[in-house]
TORROLO-360028 format. One line per 10 residues: number of its first residue (from 0); their letters; for each residue x, y, z of C-alpha. Coordinates in steps of 0.1 Angstrom, whole numbers. Layout:
N
NUM) a) X:Y:Z | ...
//
This chain:
149
0) mamqhllllv) -25:80:70 | -19:85:28 | 11:62:33 | -8:36:45 | -34:45:18 | -10:43:-1 | 9:8:9 | -24:0:10 | -24:8:-33 | 5:-14:-36
10) fiasilhaas) -8:-48:-25 | -44:-41:-47 | -19:-36:-75 | -4:-68:-68 | -34:-86:-61 | -48:-76:-97 | -20:-88:-112 | -31:-123:-102 | -63:-110:-112 | -99:-125:-121
20) stssnstvdg) -102:-150:-95 | -107:-143:-58 | -88:-153:-29 | -78:-147:4 | -44:-155:13 | -39:-176:-20 | -17:-210:-27 | 5:-213:-53 | 26:-246:-53 | 21:-248:-16
30) ttvtaydile) 36:-219:-10 | 13:-193:11 | 11:-159:-14 | 4:-129:10 | -3:-97:4 | 35:-89:6 | 40:-109:-25 | 13:-94:-45 | 30:-58:-40 | 61:-70:-51
40) qnklprgllp) 47:-90:-79 | 32:-57:-94 | 68:-36:-90 | 54:-22:-59 | 77:-20:-25 | 59:-41:1 | 66:-19:24 | 32:1:18 | 17:-21:39 | 29:-23:77
50) lgvesyvlhe) 40:-54:93 | 5:-78:106 | -15:-78:77 | -41:-105:90 | -54:-111:57 | -69:-103:20 | -88:-103:-7 | -79:-99:-41 | -109:-99:-67 | -110:-86:-103
60) gtieatlpge) -87:-64:-100 | -90:-50:-64 | -74:-53:-35 | -82:-55:1 | -63:-58:33 | -74:-63:66 | -50:-54:94 | -58:-56:132 | -62:-20:135 | -60:11:129
70) cnffvpiggd) -18:15:127 | -2:49:123 | 43:47:113 | 60:75:103 | 84:69:73 | 120:91:75 | 131:106:39 | 158:130:38 | 155:144:69 | 117:148:73
80) qykfrygskv) 94:127:85 | 55:117:74 | 33:103:97 | 4:73:79 | -26:63:94 | -40:32:79 | -74:22:88 | -79:-16:93 | -88:-21:61 | -72:-11:30
90) ggviksgslt) -75:-18:-2 | -77:-6:-39 | -74:-14:-73 | -38:-28:-87 | -22:-31:-116 | 20:-37:-124 | 34:-6:-109 | 0:16:-97 | -23:13:-69 | -59:39:-77
100) qvygvrfqav) -88:44:-61 | -71:36:-27 | -89:39:6 | -79:34:40 | -49:54:38 | -40:88:49 | -11:105:57 | -1:138:74 | 13:168:52 | 28:195:70
110) sewlgfntve) -4:202:94 | -31:184:75 | -39:153:70 | -47:137:33 | -64:109:15 | -42:99:-16 | -61:81:-43 | -32:71:-62 | 3:61:-62 | 22:53:-91
120) rvgdqltiqa) 59:43:-100 | 81:52:-119 | 123:41:-119 | 130:41:-82 | 105:71:-70 | 72:64:-60 | 45:93:-68 | 11:96:-42 | -17:118:-55 | -32:131:-23
130) qtlaksfpvs) -66:154:-26 | -44:187:-33 | -9:176:-38 | 18:151:-54 | 48:135:-34 | 74:112:-46 | 94:93:-28 | 124:69:-31 | 111:30:-34 | 138:22:-10
140) afahsprcs) 118:45:20 | 96:16:16 | 113:-14:11 | 110:-29:48 | 71:-29:57 | 72:-5:91 | 56:-17:127 | 24:1:136 | 27:27:169
//
């Protein structure tokens, strides 16, 4: 679930980069700009959002993505599996390299589900700040958007 929040935050950061306007699946020079594009424009990996984003809204640096329903997936990192859970609406404040005030995403750490509030990229690492801990992941772990189960 926290990973899902992270993905949403990354998405929001990209949208904030476009900033100051409201858009929903906007078009630039005849090309549709997706939530995944917004993440990448803000130096965040597209895999922070799962496949299937139906729409997104970017307004004054805040991004919200809509998924068809709750989404669960695993991210394998260094022999460990991290489970993420995204709600049908995820979002946060997006800036270059970070998502803050993330909502709608949780991840499972040991036997506990944690919501996270910040995702920050520093070099090739993404750090997710959860309620009680910070966890760093290689950016490459989020290179591709996961499928929901």
